[in-house]
TORKOL-4160 file (C-alpha; in steps of 0.2 Angstrom, whole numbers, padded with zeros to 4 digits, m for minus):
177
<pt num="1" X="m0041" Y="m0224" Z="m0066"/>
<pt num="2" X="m0042" Y="m0224" Z="m0085"/>
<pt num="3" X="m0056" Y="m0211" Z="m0084"/>
<pt num="4" X="m0045" Y="m0200" Z="m0073"/>
<pt num="5" X="m0030" Y="m0201" Z="m0084"/>
<pt num="6" X="m0042" Y="m0196" Z="m0099"/>
<pt num="7" X="m0049" Y="m0182" Z="m0090"/>
<pt num="8" X="m0032" Y="m0175" Z="m0085"/>
<pt num="9" X="m0026" Y="m0177" Z="m0103"/>
<pt num="10" X="m0041" Y="m0168" Z="m0109"/>
<pt num="11" X="m0039" Y="m0153" Z="m0096"/>
<pt num="12" X="m0021" Y="m0152" Z="m0100"/>
<pt num="13" X="m0024" Y="m0151" Z="m0119"/>
<pt num="14" X="m0037" Y="m0138" Z="m0116"/>
<pt num="15" X="m0026" Y="m0127" Z="m0106"/>
<pt num="16" X="m0011" Y="m0129" Z="m0117"/>
<pt num="17" X="m0022" Y="m0124" Z="m0133"/>
<pt num="18" X="m0026" Y="m0107" Z="m0125"/>
<pt num="19" X="m0014" Y="m0092" Z="m0126"/>
<pt num="20" X="m0001" Y="m0090" Z="m0113"/>
<pt num="21" X="m0008" Y="m0076" Z="m0103"/>
<pt num="22" X="m0025" Y="m0085" Z="m0101"/>
<pt num="23" X="m0016" Y="m0101" Z="m0096"/>
<pt num="24" X="m0006" Y="m0091" Z="m0083"/>
<pt num="25" X="m0020" Y="m0082" Z="m0075"/>
<pt num="26" X="m0030" Y="m0099" Z="m0073"/>
<pt num="27" X="m0016" Y="m0108" Z="m0065"/>
<pt num="28" X="m0012" Y="m0093" Z="m0053"/>
<pt num="29" X="m0025" Y="m0091" Z="m0040"/>
<pt num="30" X="m0025" Y="m0077" Z="m0027"/>
<pt num="31" X="m0036" Y="m0079" Z="m0012"/>
<pt num="32" X="m0042" Y="m0063" Z="m0003"/>
<pt num="33" X="m0054" Y="m0065" Z="0011"/>
<pt num="34" X="m0070" Y="m0056" Z="0007"/>
<pt num="35" X="m0074" Y="m0050" Z="0025"/>
<pt num="36" X="m0057" Y="m0048" Z="0031"/>
<pt num="37" X="m0057" Y="m0034" Z="0044"/>
<pt num="38" X="m0044" Y="m0021" Z="0046"/>
<pt num="39" X="m0036" Y="m0021" Z="0063"/>
<pt num="40" X="m0023" Y="m0011" Z="0072"/>
<pt num="41" X="m0010" Y="m0021" Z="0082"/>
<pt num="42" X="m0002" Y="m0012" Z="0097"/>
<pt num="43" X="0009" Y="m0018" Z="0111"/>
<pt num="44" X="0006" Y="m0013" Z="0129"/>
<pt num="45" X="0022" Y="m0002" Z="0129"/>
<pt num="46" X="0014" Y="0008" Z="0115"/>
<pt num="47" X="0026" Y="0001" Z="0102"/>
<pt num="48" X="0020" Y="m0002" Z="0084"/>
<pt num="49" X="0031" Y="m0017" Z="0080"/>
<pt num="50" X="0017" Y="m0030" Z="0080"/>
<pt num="51" X="0006" Y="m0020" Z="0069"/>
<pt num="52" X="0021" Y="m0016" Z="0057"/>
<pt num="53" X="0026" Y="m0034" Z="0056"/>
<pt num="54" X="0008" Y="m0039" Z="0052"/>
<pt num="55" X="0007" Y="m0025" Z="0039"/>
<pt num="56" X="0023" Y="m0030" Z="0031"/>
<pt num="57" X="0016" Y="m0048" Z="0029"/>
<pt num="58" X="0000" Y="m0041" Z="0020"/>
<pt num="59" X="0011" Y="m0030" Z="0009"/>
<pt num="60" X="0022" Y="m0044" Z="0004"/>
<pt num="61" X="0007" Y="m0053" Z="m0002"/>
<pt num="62" X="0002" Y="m0038" Z="m0012"/>
<pt num="63" X="0020" Y="m0037" Z="m0019"/>
<pt num="64" X="0019" Y="m0056" Z="m0024"/>
<pt num="65" X="0003" Y="m0052" Z="m0034"/>
<pt num="66" X="0010" Y="m0037" Z="m0042"/>
<pt num="67" X="0026" Y="m0046" Z="m0047"/>
<pt num="68" X="0017" Y="m0061" Z="m0054"/>
<pt num="69" X="0007" Y="m0050" Z="m0065"/>
<pt num="70" X="0022" Y="m0039" Z="m0071"/>
<pt num="71" X="0026" Y="m0049" Z="m0087"/>
<pt num="72" X="0008" Y="m0051" Z="m0092"/>
<pt num="73" X="0000" Y="m0034" Z="m0090"/>
<pt num="74" X="0004" Y="m0015" Z="m0092"/>
<pt num="75" X="0010" Y="m0003" Z="m0079"/>
<pt num="76" X="m0008" Y="0004" Z="m0079"/>
<pt num="77" X="m0015" Y="m0012" Z="m0073"/>
<pt num="78" X="0000" Y="m0014" Z="m0061"/>
<pt num="79" X="m0004" Y="0003" Z="m0053"/>
<pt num="80" X="m0022" Y="m0002" Z="m0051"/>
<pt num="81" X="m0016" Y="m0018" Z="m0042"/>
<pt num="82" X="m0005" Y="m0007" Z="m0031"/>
<pt num="83" X="m0019" Y="0003" Z="m0025"/>
<pt num="84" X="m0030" Y="m0012" Z="m0022"/>
<pt num="85" X="m0017" Y="m0023" Z="m0013"/>
<pt num="86" X="m0004" Y="m0011" Z="m0006"/>
<pt num="87" X="m0010" Y="0007" Z="m0004"/>
<pt num="88" X="m0026" Y="0002" Z="0005"/>
<pt num="89" X="m0016" Y="m0006" Z="0019"/>
<pt num="90" X="m0004" Y="0009" Z="0020"/>
<pt num="91" X="m0017" Y="0022" Z="0022"/>
<pt num="92" X="m0026" Y="0012" Z="0036"/>
<pt num="93" X="m0020" Y="0019" Z="0053"/>
<pt num="94" X="m0005" Y="0028" Z="0045"/>
<pt num="95" X="m0009" Y="0043" Z="0057"/>
<pt num="96" X="m0005" Y="0032" Z="0072"/>
<pt num="97" X="0010" Y="0022" Z="0066"/>
<pt num="98" X="0017" Y="0033" Z="0052"/>
<pt num="99" X="0029" Y="0042" Z="0064"/>
<pt num="100" X="0037" Y="0026" Z="0072"/>
<pt num="101" X="0055" Y="0022" Z="0067"/>
<pt num="102" X="0050" Y="0005" Z="0062"/>
<pt num="103" X="0039" Y="0012" Z="0048"/>
<pt num="104" X="0055" Y="0013" Z="0037"/>
<pt num="105" X="0052" Y="m0006" Z="0035"/>
<pt num="106" X="0035" Y="m0002" Z="0027"/>
<pt num="107" X="0043" Y="0012" Z="0017"/>
<pt num="108" X="0056" Y="0000" Z="0009"/>
<pt num="109" X="0042" Y="m0012" Z="0004"/>
<pt num="110" X="0032" Y="0002" Z="m0004"/>
<pt num="111" X="0048" Y="0007" Z="m0014"/>
<pt num="112" X="0050" Y="m0011" Z="m0019"/>
<pt num="113" X="0032" Y="m0011" Z="m0026"/>
<pt num="114" X="0035" Y="0005" Z="m0035"/>
<pt num="115" X="0051" Y="m0002" Z="m0043"/>
<pt num="116" X="0042" Y="m0017" Z="m0049"/>
<pt num="117" X="0028" Y="m0007" Z="m0056"/>
<pt num="118" X="0040" Y="0006" Z="m0064"/>
<pt num="119" X="0052" Y="m0008" Z="m0069"/>
<pt num="120" X="0067" Y="0001" Z="m0061"/>
<pt num="121" X="0082" Y="m0008" Z="m0054"/>
<pt num="122" X="0086" Y="m0011" Z="m0036"/>
<pt num="123" X="0100" Y="0002" Z="m0034"/>
<pt num="124" X="0091" Y="0016" Z="m0044"/>
<pt num="125" X="0082" Y="0030" Z="m0035"/>
<pt num="126" X="0063" Y="0028" Z="m0036"/>
<pt num="127" X="0059" Y="0046" Z="m0032"/>
<pt num="128" X="0056" Y="0050" Z="m0051"/>
<pt num="129" X="0045" Y="0034" Z="m0052"/>
<pt num="130" X="0034" Y="0039" Z="m0038"/>
<pt num="131" X="0031" Y="0056" Z="m0047"/>
<pt num="132" X="0028" Y="0047" Z="m0064"/>
<pt num="133" X="0016" Y="0035" Z="m0056"/>
<pt num="134" X="0007" Y="0049" Z="m0046"/>
<pt num="135" X="0009" Y="0039" Z="m0030"/>
<pt num="136" X="0013" Y="0047" Z="m0013"/>
<pt num="137" X="0028" Y="0040" Z="m0004"/>
<pt num="138" X="0024" Y="0034" Z="0014"/>
<pt num="139" X="0031" Y="0050" Z="0023"/>
<pt num="140" X="0021" Y="0061" Z="0011"/>
<pt num="141" X="0006" Y="0050" Z="0014"/>
<pt num="142" X="0008" Y="0052" Z="0033"/>
<pt num="143" X="0009" Y="0071" Z="0031"/>
<pt num="144" X="m0006" Y="0072" Z="0020"/>
<pt num="145" X="m0017" Y="0061" Z="0032"/>
<pt num="146" X="m0012" Y="0072" Z="0047"/>
<pt num="147" X="m0016" Y="0088" Z="0037"/>
<pt num="148" X="m0033" Y="0081" Z="0032"/>
<pt num="149" X="m0037" Y="0075" Z="0050"/>
<pt num="150" X="m0032" Y="0092" Z="0056"/>
<pt num="151" X="m0043" Y="0101" Z="0043"/>
<pt num="152" X="m0058" Y="0090" Z="0048"/>
<pt num="153" X="m0056" Y="0095" Z="0067"/>
<pt num="154" X="m0051" Y="0113" Z="0064"/>
<pt num="155" X="m0066" Y="0120" Z="0074"/>
<pt num="156" X="m0059" Y="0110" Z="0089"/>
<pt num="157" X="m0042" Y="0117" Z="0088"/>
<pt num="158" X="m0036" Y="0134" Z="0095"/>
<pt num="159" X="m0029" Y="0148" Z="0084"/>
<pt num="160" X="m0015" Y="0159" Z="0088"/>
<pt num="161" X="m0027" Y="0174" Z="0090"/>
<pt num="162" X="m0036" Y="0165" Z="0104"/>
<pt num="163" X="m0021" Y="0163" Z="0114"/>
<pt num="164" X="m0013" Y="0180" Z="0114"/>
<pt num="165" X="m0019" Y="0198" Z="0109"/>
<pt num="166" X="m0004" Y="0202" Z="0097"/>
<pt num="167" X="m0009" Y="0206" Z="0079"/>
<pt num="168" X="0003" Y="0195" Z="0069"/>
<pt num="169" X="0003" Y="0188" Z="0052"/>
<pt num="170" X="0001" Y="0170" Z="0060"/>
<pt num="171" X="m0014" Y="0175" Z="0070"/>
<pt num="172" X="m0026" Y="0163" Z="0060"/>
<pt num="173" X="m0013" Y="0148" Z="0060"/>
<pt num="174" X="m0017" Y="0134" Z="0072"/>
<pt num="175" X="m0009" Y="0135" Z="0089"/>
<pt num="176" X="0003" Y="0120" Z="0091"/>
<pt num="177" X="0007" Y="0121" Z="0109"/>
């Protein structure tokens, strides 16, 4: 018992003698599973609510990490944390669930992260903060992923000139119907 009290006193004294930011980082521990697999959750009626709820819990974990580092680090480090803990989850499968009406819940969480990083208040628009941090909002991220996927599969898609013989300015555009 006496030895444990002495060890506790020694460790406490050692931690208190360090600068604040080192003390804080040693006491805060973030556990990330090294081999956690990405999954897409979908219900049998083709609703994405299960996946979006699962994604929102992951994003809330990332928000906690970013918020707990706000007073310690710079905006540059917080931006890197955003890409490591939030953005990676947003991009995964966004082409599948990005057009669902429930994705507004995820967009609100993304705006919350941006407001934390940019140190902007709740009721202030974060459109300028998105531009300043050079981060795409969720709707723009969805559009860019769709365009990227369409570019990858361009050979498999029909062009307007293949569907009719009219010589128009849009003949090289992709046929959408």
